[in-house]
C-alpha positions in Angstrom: -3.0 -30.2 31.6 -2.5 -30.4 28.3 1.5 -29.4 28.4 1.8 -27.6 25.1 4.1 -25.1 24.5 1.7 -21.5 23.2 4.5 -18.9 23.4 3.7 -16.2 20.8 7.0 -14.6 19.4 7.1 -11.1 18.6 8.3 -10.3 15.1 10.8 -7.1 15.3 10.9 -5.3 12.0 14.8 -5.0 10.6 16.0 -0.8 10.1 16.2 -2.3 6.4 13.1 -3.3 5.9 10.9 -0.3 7.3 13.3 1.7 5.1 12.5 -0.5 2.2 8.6 0.1 2.5 9.0 3.8 3.4 11.0 4.1 0.2 8.5 1.9 -1.6 5.6 3.9 -0.3 7.3 7.0 -1.3 8.1 5.4 -4.8 4.0 4.9 -4.7 3.1 8.9 -4.0 5.4 9.5 -6.8 3.6 7.3 -9.3 0.2 8.9 -8.1 1.5 12.6 -8.9 3.0 11.8 -12.4 0.1 9.1 -13.2 -2.9 12.1 -11.9 -0.8 15.2 -13.3 1.1 13.8 -16.9 -0.3 10.5 -18.1 -4.1 11.0 -19.8 -6.4 8.7 -18.6 -9.7 8.3 -19.8 -12.2 9.6 -16.7 -13.5 7.2 -15.4 -10.5 4.9 -15.3 -8.3 7.7 -13.6 -10.4 7.4 -10.3 -9.8 3.5 -10.8 -5.8 4.1 -11.1 -5.6 6.6 -8.0 -7.4 3.9 -6.1 -5.4 1.0 -7.4 -2.5 3.0 -6.1 -4.0 3.8 -2.9 -5.0 0.2 -2.0 -1.3 -0.9 -2.3 -0.2 1.8 -0.1 -2.8 0.5 2.4 -1.9 -3.0 2.2 2.0 -2.0 2.8 1.1 -0.1 5.7 -1.2 -2.7 7.0 0.9 -5.5 6.2 4.4 -3.9 7.3 4.0 -1.1 9.6 1.0 -2.2 11.3 3.5 -5.7 11.6 0.0 -7.9 10.2 2.2 -9.8 7.9 3.2 -11.6 10.8 1.1 -11.2 13.8 -1.9 -14.2 14.0 -4.7 -14.2 12.0 -7.0 -13.1 13.7 -5.7 -9.0 13.9 -5.6 -9.3 9.9 -9.6 -10.7 10.0 -10.3 -7.9 12.8 -8.6 -5.0 10.0 -10.4 -6.8 6.7 -14.0 -6.9 9.0 -13.4 -3.2 9.8 -12.7 -2.1 6.1 -15.7 -3.8 5.1 -18.2 -2.6 7.6 -17.1 0.6 6.9 -17.9 0.0 3.1 -21.2 -1.3 3.7 -22.2 1.8 5.6 -20.6 4.3 2.7 -22.3 2.3 0.2 -25.8 2.2 1.6 -25.3 6.1 2.1 -24.5 6.3 -1.5 -27.4 4.0 -2.4 -29.6 6.9 -0.8 -28.1 9.9 -2.5 -29.2 8.7 -5.9 -32.8 9.0 -5.2 -32.5 12.3 -3.4 -34.1 14.8 -5.5 -32.2 17.9 -6.0 -32.6 20.8 -3.1 -31.4 23.5 -5.4 -31.8 22.9 -9.3 -28.6 24.4 -10.9 -26.5 21.9 -8.6 
């Protein structure tokens, strides 16, 4: 045997860390509402702003509430590959919808 010690220690998040992340998520949700309702952003960029804030919130949830920040990189890779596969399937579906004929001309 090689005699190497392969212990894996689990990270235990403190209540302060979890409350800080939760507070950040609440603040980002308020920022999303303020940007959507009160900030006049031109048409394509309002969606970009909303998705950007949502991506930051998704990163916080995945990294800290799901403990991927402290976990093995393999689990983070699985999450990234799952999201990439989902986006690939959505993009392939959207490519198909660009070339369809309108069923009802009024739409």
